C-alpha positions, 0 to 999 in steps of 0.5 A: 541486393536488388537494383531497385534498392540500390537505386532507391538508396542513391535517390535517398543520398541525392536528396540528403546532399540537395537538402544541404544545398549541393547540386547533385548529378546521378551518374548513368550506370554508376560509372565511374561513381554513383553521384557528383555533388557540387557546392560553392565551387567544391566537388565531391564524388560519392559512392553509394553502398546500401545495407552494409555494402563494402568498398573493395580494396581495388575499388577504393584505390581507384576512387582515391586515385580519381580524387587525387587526379582531379583534385576533388573530394571522394566519399562513400556513403552507407546506410547505418540504420533506417533513416541514418547514413554515414559519410566516410571520406576516402580522399580530400581534394583540398585544392 
């Protein structure tokens, strides 16, 4: 997948969350996650996967560990089909 397509999808996901009232920060070079979303004192770390991209087992564990360590929610967002995204929660910080 091209960098441009992935970046464009990250912007699409950013816009999705912003329309729902979240403050969204796109992480440089997608490290450690693609987006940091903040709303009403709640923080969600978001990893974007375009075109059926999968989260590898070690990446999933690292994301879950990050959420646990910092007490924040972690989710993976994928494109299901044009205009539709799927949000898969990986960890709920539930502080």
